[in-house]
N, C-alpha and C positions, 0 to 999 in steps of 0.2 A: 894446310889447306885442302878442303874435300874436293876431289876431281870430279866432274860431272861426266860420267861415262857416255852420255847422250851427246854431248859436246863434240866428241870425236866424229861422232856420225852426221853432223851437221843438223841432227833433227831438232834440237832445241831452238835453234833460230827460225826454222820453217815453222815449228809449232807456236812459237810466239807471235810470228807473223800472221798466221792463219787465226791466232787468238784475237789479235787486234781488228780483225775484219768482222768480227762477231758483233751482231746488234741485240738489242736486249732480249728480243725474242728466241733468236738462235742460242744465245747464251743460256736461257732456261732450258731450251732442248738439251743442249749438250750436257748440262748439269744433271738432268734427269736420266740421260743415257749413261752416265758415270755413276751416280748413286743408286740408281733405280735397283740394280741386282743385289744389293747388299741386305737380303733378306735374312741372313744368318745370325746378324747381330742382334743383341737383346734390346738394342734402342731402333729397331727397324720402324716400329709404330711411329717414334718421335722423328725419324728420318722422313716418313711419308707424310707426316703433318707439314714439315718444313718444306717439302718439295711442293706439296698441293696448295701452301699459301706463299709461295715464294715473292708473289707480286705485291704482297702487303707487308706492313710493318712487322718484324719478327723479333723485337727487342726482348719481348716476354719470354721468347724461347732462350735468349741468351742467359738471362738469369736462370732459368729452369736447368740449362747446361751447366752454368757454373755451381749450382747446388749439387749436381749429380756427380761432377768432377770432384767435389770434396770428398766424396765417399767411394770411388771407383779406384781400383788399385791395379786392376789387370789391364790387358791389352785394349779393353774397350775404351779406356781412356783416349785412345788415339782417334778412335771412331767419333767420340764426343767432341774433342778438339777440331775435327775435320769439320764436323757439322757447324761447330761456331765459327769457323772461319768461313764456311760456306755463306752463313748468315751475313758475316761482315763484309762478303763479297757483294752484296746488294749495293753498298755505298760505294765500294772501290773494287772493281773487277779483278784487279791484280791479286787480290787475297785469295783467289781461288787456287793459285799455286801453292799457297801454304796449305790449303785444305787438302789439294791432290797428294803432296808429300806426306801429310799426316795419314792419309788414306793408304798409301802404299806402305807406311810404316805399320800401320795396322794389319794389313794382309800379311806382312812378314813376320809380325808377333804371332798372329792368328795360325798361320800355317808353317812357321819355322821353316820357310823356303825362299831363298834368296831368288830362285828361278820365279816361284810364283809372284814374287815382288816386282821383279823386272817384267813379267808379263803383264801385271797389272799396269805399270807405268806405260808400256806400249800400247795397252789398250786405251789409255787415256788420249794418246797421241793419235791413234788411229781413228778414235771417234770424232777428233777435231779435223784432222788432214784427211778429207774424203776424195 
């Protein structure tokens, strides 16, 4: 069983409680704060399109991402999967946690640094718990 290192700090409970308080508008602001800085990915333009149209139906993007995933073999697949889960969070906000986990995996694979991955996870927490 994987141990959640943040559970020891009780951050996870606070984080999820703050998440439950988000209304739709605040949720969109929060995901923009999280995903906005990812301009170093080769899929940054796709990310920007998704964020700019997040209040609309994004099913066509899911099909586009699925097609891209068939050909992606590098660490970018984690970024694409994170975008897909982000879209799925439109219907079920809880999917954002899968998206954020994939985003932190992407950071780890991109940087090869566990410190960077943990810093990214803490950045997600900090943006939510203000």
